[in-house]
Backbone as CSV, one residue per row, in Angstrom:
resi,resn,N_x,N_y,N_z,CA_x,CA_y,CA_z,C_x,C_y,C_z
1,MET,-3.182,96.279,19.030,-3.884,96.955,17.960,-2.955,97.120,16.760
2,LYS,-3.477,96.890,15.589,-2.692,96.966,14.362,-2.923,98.320,13.690
3,ASN,-1.835,98.915,13.213,-1.892,100.146,12.434,-1.349,99.868,11.046
4,ALA,-1.570,100.804,10.128,-1.048,100.665,8.767,-0.527,102.012,8.288
5,LEU,0.578,101.947,7.541,1.203,103.140,6.991,1.461,102.977,5.506
6,ALA,1.319,104.077,4.777,1.816,104.190,3.404,3.090,105.016,3.501
7,ILE,4.192,104.475,2.973,5.502,105.114,3.090,6.076,105.286,1.687
8,THR,6.528,106.495,1.375,7.204,106.749,0.110,8.623,107.198,0.411
9,ILE,9.593,106.510,-0.197,11.004,106.797,0.034,11.593,107.346,-1.257
10,LYS,12.250,108.506,-1.160,12.869,109.131,-2.330,14.375,109.220,-2.136
11,GLY,15.078,109.174,-3.245,16.536,109.235,-3.236,17.063,108.220,-4.231
12,ARG,18.260,107.692,-3.951,18.780,106.604,-4.777,18.331,105.301,-4.113
13,VAL,17.110,104.878,-4.475,16.491,103.751,-3.787,16.054,102.637,-4.744
14,GLN,16.273,102.831,-6.032,15.996,101.758,-6.987,17.318,101.233,-7.532
15,GLY,17.370,99.924,-7.780,18.581,99.310,-8.298,19.651,99.092,-7.244
16,VAL,19.281,99.217,-5.969,20.252,99.062,-4.878,19.813,97.987,-3.876
17,GLY,18.788,97.216,-4.220,18.309,96.153,-3.332,17.380,96.630,-2.236
18,PHE,16.822,97.833,-2.388,15.972,98.381,-1.328,14.744,97.514,-1.087
19,ARG,14.073,97.097,-2.157,12.829,96.324,-1.977,13.087,95.021,-1.228
20,PHE,14.123,94.307,-1.618,14.366,93.006,-0.991,14.879,93.162,0.439
21,SER,15.648,94.208,0.687,16.063,94.489,2.060,14.862,94.880,2.915
22,ALA,13.924,95.633,2.334,12.716,96.025,3.064,11.871,94.803,3.411
23,VAL,11.783,93.850,2.485,11.047,92.612,2.760,11.687,91.895,3.951
24,ASN,13.005,91.764,3.948,13.692,91.079,5.051,13.442,91.771,6.381
25,LYS,13.563,93.104,6.402,13.352,93.845,7.645,11.903,93.730,8.113
26,ALA,10.960,93.874,7.194,9.543,93.777,7.553,9.219,92.396,8.120
27,GLN,9.772,91.363,7.501,9.515,90.009,7.992,10.133,89.802,9.374
28,GLN,11.307,90.371,9.611,11.919,90.283,10.946,11.023,90.910,12.006
29,LEU,10.336,91.999,11.620,9.483,92.722,12.565,8.055,92.182,12.614
30,GLY,7.746,91.217,11.766,6.399,90.655,11.744,5.378,91.532,11.047
31,LEU,5.831,92.425,10.165,4.914,93.301,9.441,4.361,92.605,8.209
32,LYS,3.218,93.070,7.761,2.582,92.564,6.539,2.384,93.737,5.588
33,GLY,2.336,93.429,4.283,2.114,94.475,3.299,2.914,94.221,2.045
34,PHE,3.385,95.304,1.425,4.152,95.151,0.190,5.062,96.343,-0.035
35,VAL,6.022,96.146,-0.933,6.930,97.197,-1.375,6.989,97.138,-2.894
36,GLN,7.067,98.321,-3.527,7.150,98.355,-4.978,7.921,99.586,-5.438
37,ASN,8.580,99.452,-6.593,9.201,100.591,-7.245,8.117,101.404,-7.934
38,ARG,8.300,102.711,-7.943,7.394,103.604,-8.649,8.105,104.175,-9.870
39,ILE,7.332,104.568,-10.841,7.889,105.071,-12.095,8.713,106.349,-11.894
40,ASP,8.438,107.089,-10.827,9.179,108.338,-10.567,10.523,108.105,-9.878
41,GLY,10.893,106.823,-9.672,12.175,106.501,-9.041,12.091,106.289,-7.543
42,SER,10.916,106.491,-6.966,10.749,106.279,-5.527,10.384,104.827,-5.246
43,VAL,10.386,104.486,-3.965,9.906,103.189,-3.494,8.686,103.455,-2.630
44,TYR,7.624,102.676,-2.866,6.371,102.826,-2.127,6.137,101.565,-1.309
45,ILE,5.754,101.758,-0.054,5.524,100.639,0.862,4.190,100.835,1.563
46,GLU,3.426,99.768,1.656,2.298,99.716,2.580,2.652,98.650,3.603
47,ALA,2.655,99.056,4.864,3.037,98.138,5.938,2.025,98.235,7.063
48,GLU,1.707,97.098,7.645,0.796,97.094,8.776,1.310,96.154,9.848
49,GLY,1.040,96.554,11.084,1.482,95.762,12.225,1.417,96.596,13.486
50,ASP,2.138,96.148,14.488,2.212,96.819,15.776,2.843,98.206,15.610
51,PRO,2.300,99.238,16.257,2.845,100.589,16.080,4.343,100.704,16.369
52,GLU,4.837,100.019,17.388,6.264,100.093,17.702,7.098,99.481,16.583
53,ASP,6.628,98.373,16.019,7.345,97.738,14.918,7.316,98.615,13.668
54,LEU,6.187,99.273,13.422,6.102,100.202,12.287,7.083,101.352,12.459
55,ASN,7.186,101.889,13.669,8.141,102.973,13.915,9.565,102.513,13.669
56,GLU,9.898,101.318,14.117,11.235,100.782,13.879,11.487,100.596,12.379
57,PHE,10.483,100.139,11.666,10.610,99.950,10.222,10.845,101.282,9.508
58,VAL,10.095,102.314,9.888,10.289,103.632,9.274,11.700,104.141,9.551
59,GLN,12.194,103.938,10.758,13.570,104.344,11.062,14.566,103.590,10.185
60,TRP,14.321,102.296,9.982,15.193,101.518,9.087,15.133,102.088,7.667
61,CYS,13.959,102.488,7.215,13.807,103.025,5.860,14.684,104.238,5.626
62,TRP,14.977,105.015,6.663,15.850,106.181,6.498,17.262,105.761,6.107
63,GLN,17.657,104.527,6.411,18.980,104.030,6.022,18.882,103.121,4.811
64,GLY,18.004,102.134,4.893,17.891,101.159,3.815,19.150,100.323,3.708
65,PRO,19.341,99.665,2.566,20.547,98.864,2.378,21.775,99.772,2.206
66,PRO,22.975,99.215,2.336,24.197,100.041,2.319,24.368,100.930,1.085
67,SER,23.950,100.492,-0.077,24.184,101.285,-1.284,23.077,102.307,-1.572
68,ALA,22.055,102.365,-0.732,20.964,103.330,-0.928,21.353,104.701,-0.375
69,ARG,20.701,105.731,-0.909,20.801,107.082,-0.359,19.377,107.618,-0.243
70,VAL,18.908,107.757,0.951,17.543,108.222,1.188,17.564,109.732,1.402
71,ASP,16.811,110.444,0.565,16.731,111.902,0.675,15.495,112.357,1.439
72,ASP,14.398,111.614,1.312,13.155,112.040,1.946,12.225,110.842,2.114
73,ILE,11.445,110.889,3.176,10.407,109.874,3.420,9.124,110.605,3.791
74,THR,8.028,110.185,3.174,6.719,110.648,3.606,5.940,109.430,4.070
75,LYS,5.140,109.625,5.082,4.316,108.521,5.586,2.965,109.066,5.991
76,GLN,1.966,108.211,5.839,0.629,108.578,6.294,-0.091,107.320,6.740
77,GLU,-0.958,107.493,7.703,-1.766,106.368,8.162,-2.814,106.048,7.108
78,ILE,-3.027,104.753,6.903,-4.027,104.266,5.959,-4.854,103.191,6.654
79,PRO,-6.000,102.817,6.079,-6.794,101.740,6.684,-6.036,100.409,6.646
80,VAL,-6.232,99.614,7.678,-5.650,98.266,7.724,-6.359,97.400,6.688
81,ARG,-5.573,96.679,5.897,-6.136,95.834,4.846,-5.964,94.341,5.143
82,ASP,-5.348,94.012,6.254,-5.148,92.616,6.667,-4.392,91.795,5.627
83,TYR,-3.237,92.307,5.214,-2.364,91.525,4.333,-1.938,90.249,5.033
84,HIS,-1.636,89.225,4.257,-1.251,87.929,4.823,0.261,87.739,4.893
85,ARG,1.001,88.558,4.168,2.471,88.441,4.158,3.041,89.780,3.744
86,PHE,4.368,89.875,3.699,5.034,91.062,3.184,5.838,90.639,1.963
87,GLY,5.604,91.277,0.826,6.308,90.877,-0.377,6.521,92.027,-1.336
88,VAL,7.157,91.712,-2.456,7.438,92.674,-3.515,6.306,92.629,-4.530
89,GLN,5.854,93.784,-4.950,4.844,93.856,-6.024,5.455,94.462,-7.254
């Protein structure tokens, strides 16, 4: 069964390669969706896939790439949209 999450990451997460690292991690886990920078300095992700893989992805988001500093993450379940890939928007 496929689940979907909306994830917002706050901290020093823009300009540190977070989006591209998130794409690599999501693709490793077989997740689909997208990642984008938000005007408020956060990173927003919609990811869908196996619940265990989503949990692993959220745990990765708490670290992100080496130069990131994650202060807070919020996540909520959203409807599955059947994305075909995971990419940057």
